[in-house]
N, C-alpha and C positions, 0 to 999 in steps of 0.2 A: 406104202407105209402111211398109217393114219396119223392125224394130228395128235391124237391122244398119246401115241407111243413115241412121238418125236420130242415131247416136252417132259422134263423131269417131274416126278410127282411132288406134291407139297411136302411129303415126309422127307424125300431126298433133298429138297431145297433147304429145309431147316437143318438137315445133317451137314450140308456144305457150310451153311452160316455158322453152325456150332464149331465145326473144325477150324474155320477161319478165325473165330473169336478165340479159340484155345491157342491157335498159333500166335495170334497177336499178343495175347497175355503172356505166353511163354517168351516171346521176343522181348516184351517190356521187362519181364523178370530177369532175363539174361543181361539186358543192357543195364538195368539197375544194379545187378550183381557186379558187373564189370566196373561200373562207376563207383560202387562202394569199395571195391578192391583198390581202385586207383586212389580213392579218397583216403583209405587207410594207409596206402603207401605215402601219400602226401603228409598225412598226419604223423606217420612214423618219422618222416624227415623233419617235421617241425617239433615233434614231441618224441625224441628218441628214447630208447630204453634208459632208465635212470642211470646216469653216469656216477653220481655221488649221492650219498645220503645227506640230506640237508638237516643239520642239527637245529633244535629249537632256538638256540642262542646264536645261530649264524646270521650275521648282518652284512657280510661282504657281498655286494651284488654280483661280483665276478664268480663266486662259488655257485650262486643260484643260476647264473648264466650257463653253467656247464650242462644243466638239465633243460634250460629254457633259452636256447641261444637266440631265437627270433625276438622274444620280448627283451632280452638283455641288449641286443644290438640296437634296438630303438631307444631303450632307456639310456644307454650311453650317450645318446645324442643330446641329452639335456645339458651337457657341458658345451655344446656348440653355441656360438653367437650367431643367431639367425638374423640379427640386425634389428633396427628400431621399427616400431609401428608409430602411428601418429601420437599416441599418448602412452606407449609402453614399449613392449618388445624385450629383447635380451641385451641390448647395448647399454652398459652401465653409464649413468650420468648423475650429477648432483641435482636433485630436485630443489635444493635450497638456492642454487644458482639460477635455475630456470624459473622458479617461482619465489623470488626473494621475500615476499610478504610472509612466508612461512617462518622466517627467522623471528619476527616479532610475534606472530600468532602463537608460537611455542616458546616464547621467552621464559627462560628458567628451566626448560625441559631439555634433556639430552638430544631430542630430535632437532632442536634448533642449532645443534653443532654439526650433525651428520645425518643426512637422509638421502639415500641413493635409490635409483631404479633397481629393482631386484633382477637377478639373473635366474638361470635355470635351477631345478632342484638339486643338481649336482653341487651347486655352490652354497647350499643352505648353511652348512657349518663353516665353510671358508669365509663367506662374507660376514657372518656373525662374529667370528674371531677377529676380523680386521676392522670392524666398525669402531669409530671413536666413541660411540655410545657405551661400549663395553669398557673402554679404556678410561673414560672420565667418570663413569657411574659404577657404583658397587652393585651390579645386578645379581639377583639370586640365581641359583641353579634351575629354578623354574623356567628360565629363558631357554634352557636346553631342550625342553620338551619337543619343540617343533623344528629344531635346527640340527639335530644330530641323531644318527641311527642308534647310538649307544644309550639313548635315554631309557628305553624299557629295561635294558640290562642294569643300568644304574639304579633304577627304581626298585627292581627285584632285589638288588644287593643291599641298598641303603634303606629301603622303605619310602613310601610316598612323601611323608612329612619331612624326613631328614633330607631327602633329595631336593625338595623345593627350597628349603631354607638355607642350604649350603651355598656359600657364595660361588658365583660362576667361575671366578678366577681360581678357586680351589679345585675345580673339576676340569678346567679347560685342557689340561695336558692329557686327559683320557679320551678326548674327542678327536676323531679322525675321519668320520664319514658323514656326509649329508643325508639325503633321503636314501632309503634302501628298500628292496623288495620286502624285507621282513616288516616294514612299517605297516603294510597293508595286506600281506598274504600269510596264510598258514603254511609252514614249510612242508607239511605232510600232504595236505589236500589241495593246496593252492587256493582255498576258499578265501574270500575277502574277510578281514577281521579288523577289530579295533584294538590298538596297542597302547593308546594314550588314555589314562584314567580320567582326565578332565572331561572328555567328551562323554564317557560312560556316566560320570557323576551328573553332568548337566542334563542328559537325557532322562536319567532316573528321576531327577527332580521334576521333570515335566511329565512323568508317568509313562515313559517310553522304554520298553525293554529291547535293547539293541540286538539281543540274541534272536528275536522274532522278526527282525527286519528282512525284507525281501532282498534279492540280489540287486535289483534296480535301486532300492533305497541305499544299500551298502555302497553303490557306485557314487553316491554323494557323501555318505557318512565318513568314508575313509579320508575324503578331502576335508571334511568338517573337523577332523582332529586338529587341524592347524589353521585353516583359512577362516578365522573367526575373530571376534572381539573377545578380549579376556582381561583379567586383572589379577593382581597378587593380593590375596586376602590375609589380613592380620599380620602379626609378628612372624608367623611361620611362612609367609609369602606363598601360600598355597595357590596353585593355578586354578582359577575358577572362571567359567563362562557365565555371564550375568543374564541367564535365560529364564529364570523362574517366573517372571511376569509376561514373558513373550519375547519374540525375536526382533521386533522392529525398534527403531530408535527411541520412540516414546516409551515403550515398555522398559527398555534398557535404562533410560533416564530415571524412570520411577524407581527402578531397582536400586540404582546408585544413590539416589536422593534419600530413600528410606534407610539404606545401609549407612549413609553419612560418609560416603567414600570420595576421596579426591586423589588424583595421581600426582599433582604438584600444585604449587601456588604460583600464579602468573607473576613474573618478575616485575612487570610494569604496573599492572592494575591491582595486584593482590587478590585476584579472584581465585577461588578453589576450583581447579580445572580437572577435566577428564580428557585423557589422551586415548583416542580410538586407535585400534591396531589395524587389522586388515579383515573387515567383516564381510568377506565375499559370500559365505554361506548364508548369513542373516539377510543380506540384501537380496540374494538369489531367491530365497523362499517367498519373497513378496512379488516376484515377477511371473510373467505369463509362461515362460518355459517350465519353471518348477511346477506351476499349477497344472500344466499339461503332462506331467509325468516325466519330463526330461531330467536326466541326471548330469552332474558335473562332467563325468567321464564321457558322456555322449558327444560333447563338444570339444573337450580338451584332450580326450583319449579315444577318438572315434574308432569304430571297428574298421579294419582293413583286411584285405584278402591276401593270404600267402598260399598260393596254389588253390586248393579247394577248401582251405581252412580259414575261418574267420577269427581274428585275434584283435585285441585292443592295442592301438598304437601307444607305446609307452614313452614316446617323445612328447612329454607334456609341454605345451606351448600355446601361444595365443591362437585362437581359431582364425584370426584375421590373416595369418600366413598359411592357412590350410582350409580355405573356404570351401573348396570343391568337396572335400571329405567331411569336414565338420558341419557344414551348413546345407549343402545341396542334397544330402541324403533325405532330408525332410522338406526342404524348400526348393520347389521346381522353378527357379529363376536363374537368369544368367549370373555368373560370378561377379561381374562388374556391378550389377544392380544390388546384389546382397552386400557387397563391400560398401557401396554408397549408403545403404541403409544404416550400416554400423557407424560409418563416419558421421552421418547426420545426428544420430543419437549421442555419440561421444562429443561432437563439437558443441552441441547445445548444452550438454552437461558441463563441459569445460567453461563455457561462457558464464553459466550460473556459478560455478566455483570461483571464477575471478570476481564476479559481482559480490559474492559472499565475503571474499577476502577483503575487498574494498570497504564493505560495510563494517567488518570486524576491526579493521585498522582505524576507521573513523571512531568506532566505539572506544577503542583503546586510547586514542588521542584525547577524547572527551573525558574519560575517567582520569587519565593522568593530569589533565588540566584542573579537574576538580580537586584532585589530591594536592596539587601544588597550591591551590587556594585554601587549603586547610581542611578539606572534607575528611571525615572519619569513615571507618568501615561500616559503622551503623548507618550513617547518612547515605552511603553508596550501596547499601545492601541490595536494593532492587536492581541497580545497574550491574552489580557484580554477578548476581544470579542469572541475569539475562545474557551477560557476557559468557558465562559458563555454558548455558544452554545453546547459544548460537554457535559457539566454537565447536562443541562436540558434534553438532549436526554437520557443520562444514567438514570436520575431520572424518566423520563417518563415511562420507562420500569421497573425500579426497584420498583417504588411506585405503579405500576399497579399490581393487585393482582393475575394474572393468570400465572406469570412467562412465558410469551410469548404465552400461549395456545390460547388466544382469537384471535390472528393473528400472526402466526409463522413467515411468510415471512416479514411482516412489522416490527416485533420486531427485526429480524436479520438485516434488512436494517437500522433501527434507531440506533442500537448499533454499526453497522459498521461505520456509519457516526460519532458517538460519539468517537470511537477509532481514526478515521482519524483526526477529529478536535482536539482532545486532543494532538495527536502527532504533529500536526501543531503548536499548542500553545506552546508546549515544544521547537520546533525548532525555532519559532519566539523569544522566551525568550532567548534561547542560542545565537541567533544572536545579541540581544541587550547586553547580558552579554559579548560576545566576543568583541563587540565594546567598551564597558566600560573598559574591561581588557586591550585592546590595547591602549586606551587613557590613562589609568592609567600607563601602562608601558612606553609609550612615555613621559609622564609627569615626571616619575621617572628618566628616562634617561636624560632628559633635566635638571632636578634638580641636578643630579650628575655631569653633564657637567659644570653647572654654579658653583657648589661648588668647582670644581677643578681649576677654572680660578683664 
């Protein structure tokens, strides 16, 4: 046998290669098909055939849970107390007892009577109904917007204006649920949606059409329906987000100053004050995560695997108790190191908060002393405006629930401005006090001189 006949021809070699390639591709296709079939089986387990038709006005999460049991099971866990974190968590406690300076900082405002650490979304309506702020203050129905699933139904029934101005106590007996699936999801398609008019109005004023938002943007916008700074405008108490000039604290201050708005008059100093609410979204937009395209849900509702299907974890909670899923997906560092980074940011922010409170208390004391010496509002105007500005900046970070983590550098900047303005207010008040004391001393000397004549 010759060497030529013992070896396959080039044509036959390519034939073998081709047959091998076809077999390999066929194997890959079969494996992929089998994996797809298994995936569909897993999906069918997670997303079974529709059990019930969910009506447009259905707000009970348990009904939605019949069709989406996996999401509902995790959402139900928002009623669990997972315990405290260093500066938050789900363990309720009185912030007024932990930080007693708040009583004087909010003197004359209902928050000086009752201010507690918030619990999970399940308790949104329960905790509002039980707070002393509702019992001692005649709050409007606008307060219901973010605390009860019934809000959209009441708005549809009553109209936006009537709903906002109706006293809370006139509507409270119609409220039974906190957060609901319907707050964020379309019952037919499950697409994310906005159900609160205040956010739509605020975005429109900024030239943003929320119907054109991407899904990733919506994963923050649904949170921004409630986790924001707001006020009640005019006699109608319309719920408004003060965003027309921008979302940072300086823009918000300019908005309120031009509008001539105040939430209350400080009981000790007489300053026209602004009470910040919970501006998580506004602070978040100034931070690195937001600038990198991260959404609120990426950290507070991270994706988890159920079989071969990826779903959002609906147990909304602090990422600090879920670092592996909330943080390590993007940050390839040990859990202990990531936790330490969070603690460092929050501890430094907390130190600045305490320093800001000390400066504000000193300013209040100086203004009170000047008033006791006979100073008028006009004489104290500069000190009072500085008190207002310093207090709203402290409150912006204090009432924002990340203790600086959503935007560390912005938080430090805002609190540095608060400390500076509070010390300026103290100095201005001392100037007025010194002038009053000097005038009083001169008057005393003159009186003594006259009496000796």
